[in-house]
N, C-alpha and C positions, 0 to 999 in steps of 0.2 A: 553580441546579440543570439544565442543561441535557437537553432533549429528546431523549432515546431511543425509537429506533421497532424493532419488538423485540429489546430487552430482554433476553436472560437469565435477572438480578437480579431478585425477586421487592421489596428495598428501597428502588429507588431507577436512576433511569437508569444514572449511573453508578459503583454498590454495586458495590465488590469482591467483595466473600461473597456467598457462592452456599450455603443450605440451612447458613450455620453453612462451609464451606468457603472461604479464603482463594485465590479464583485466582492465581499465581505472578507471570503473564504477561498482558499486553496488546499487544495486539496489534491494528496500525492500515494501513491504504492510504486514502491521500485523496490528490486530484486537486489541486492546489490554483490549476493557472491561472496562473501564473507570478506569484499570490497577488495578480491580479487580479480586485477585487468586485462579482456583481454588479449592484454602481452606480455601475457605473464608473472608481474608482478603487481604487489600489495599494497595500497595507498587507500586508507581515507582520506586526505587531503582531498583525491581527486575527485573520489562521490563528492565532498562536501562540496566541490566546487560548480557541477555540475545543482546541485539542486542547488548552492545559490543562489544560481541563475532563472532555475525558478521561481524563486519567489513563495514560495508552498508553507501557508499555518499549521497545517497539522501534516505531518507525516511515515506512512508502514512504511517499515522498512525489516525483511524476509532477510535472511541467510547470515547474521553476524556473529564474528567470534570475539568469544568476552577470552578470555590469558590463555588462548589455542597459541600452539607452539610455531605452528605451520605461517602467520600471520604474527608475530612480532611477541606474543602475549600478550597484546596491552586489549581496552575494554575499546571493543569499536563503540559502539555502540555512545558508547560515552565523548568519546574522541568526536564521535559527529557535530555531535550534538552542539558540545565543548565551542566546535570552529560554528555551527550555525546559528551561537547562542543562545539553543532552547532548551527547556525540559527534557526527559525522556521515562518513560518507564518499557524496563526489556522484562520477554519468559524467553526462558530458556528450557529452549524446545529438548537438548537433550546435557546429558550432563556428566562425566565422568572428573572424578579426584576436581580439583581448581577449579575444569578447561571446560567452558561449555559455548551453547550452539541456538537460535534462536532467532528469534522479532525482538522487535520495538516500534515504539510508539515516541512520538517527538510531537511536540506544542509547541508552540506563545503562547497558548493560551493561558489558566493555569487547569490542569489535568488532577484527575487522581483519580487508582488500582478503584474496578471493579472486580472481575477476577480475569488469570492466567491461569489455565491445569491445556493439562497432555489433549489427545485429542482418542478415537480411538484408531488403534495402527494395529500393524502385521509383525511377527517372528523375524528378522533381519533384517527389515524392511524400515528406512531414519523415522527413527521419531518424530510425531508432526506436535506443535500446540495452537491455543490460540492465544490471544491477548485483549484484554475489552479495554478499554478505560473512557472516562464521560470527563467531559469536554465543558466548558461555560465558556462560549465567548460572545461578545458584545454581543448579540440576537439573542444567545441561548444559548441551552444545552444540547449539547451535542453527543450522543455515543456514538465510540470508534470501536467494530473491532476488526483486527489484524487477524489475520491466519497465510498460513502454509499450507497444503495440501499436499497430500502423498497423489505420488506418481501410480498406484494403479485401480483402475475404474470401478475394484469393489468398495480396496482403500478407502475410495471416496464418495464413495455409496453414503459409509458406513460412520463418516466425517460429516460430514455434510444433515445427515439429519439427530444427529446431531447436537453443532448446531443451532439447526431451529428448533430442535425442544425448549425449552419452559428453563431450564439454565442459559440456555443462551439470548438467538433472538425469539423467543418465546414469549422469554419475561415481561414483568408487563410496564417490568424500565424503557426494555422497548419496543415500545406499542407507539411510541414516537420520538423521528427525528433522529435520525441510525444511516450513518455509513458504512457500513459490512465490503472493506477491502481486501487485496492478497495477493499472491499466488496461485491459483489456484492449481492451477496444473487441466484447468476444465477447458474445455476449445468449446465455440457455439455449439448448440443442439445437446451436450449432454449432459446427462441427466440433474451432478451438480447447479449448473444454471438453470435445465429447467429449474428447481425446486426454488430455489434461488427469487427468481420470477414473481411465483407461487404470495412473496411478499416484498420484495422491490421491482425495483425498475434497475435499466442497469444504466450507464449512461452515454456509456458511446451513446445507443439507441433513442436518447436527449438529446443527441447534438444535433448540432445543425447539420456537420458536415464530419464525411469521414475519419474513424479516426483506428487509427490505420495501426497490425499484430507489435509486439514486446521481444515477439523473440525470435533470433537469438541477435544480442543487439548487432553484429554485422553486417547481416543479410535476413531481419525480421517478415517471420509468415505463418509463426505462429501467435494468436492467441490466450494466453498463458494466465495474465494478469489486467484484471477488473475491479471495479469500482462500481458498485450500487448503493442505491439509494432509497427511503424512504418513502413516499407520498410527500410527504409535507416538508421534506431538501429542493425545494429546486433548482436548479442544473441548468449554469447561464451553458455552458458552453467539456470538451473533452480536449483529448490530448496528448498527446505521447513526441516526448524531448529525444530529435534522436538529431543532436550534433554529431562533430566527431572527439571534443570533453564528454559523450556517456556514453559512446560506440564500443568509447578504449575504458570508462570506468567503471563498470559492468556487461555479463553476458547476456542479460535483461539489459530494456530502455523503462525512461520514467514511465507510467502512467499519469495522470494531472486531469482532473474536473475541476472548474470555480463553478461552487453553491452561494447558494441564497435559506438561507432559514422564513428570510420575508414570505408573505406571498404573490406568484412566480405569474 
């Protein structure tokens, strides 16, 4: 069984039952670092193994390669989704000829793309994007927004202002049942998280136990990966997977949340 930190369940690291209540939806955000492990080797299989242990229903991934020579010219999102027997949507934040690099959402439930677009940035900085899908769960529809934001504070300020606008979180479609997640490159108290908190709640604050940092995976001390939810999404708990496999597979650890659309 994988080791988890800040796990809401007393029954085990990845137990889906909490005090007799089965958590219906498990979501994960995971920066997979183009599937480059801390040992310097690329492997989609290792990433898929970590995610298999988590047993998630909805997975947001960042830093995926598509047909890039450096990582073996494979479609990493497709390969991970195939191994997990899930469907997926991929958005290339960066595209050069046939090669691309970006973010994806994987789901066990039916999913449809709502929007995928570039975010404001600066010349010579890595392009950033966001991916919005609607997922039809057994409890109802969920709006899932996955993003990987920039390294500069001014860059992130522009990006979160865009994401809070009418084409994203400000849309009427995002009036309820929203999960906003990803590698935000934003620390607690930052402008980015303060803006998000005006509309959504950080699952770390809703968890009954402390949820630790996710970066760097070998000795995590930074909270860069985040999951935010709307008021009508009940959070049963949140945790970080930090076993040896997760520490090896990427330079980030997976951040997970157990949620329900039922009244909490």
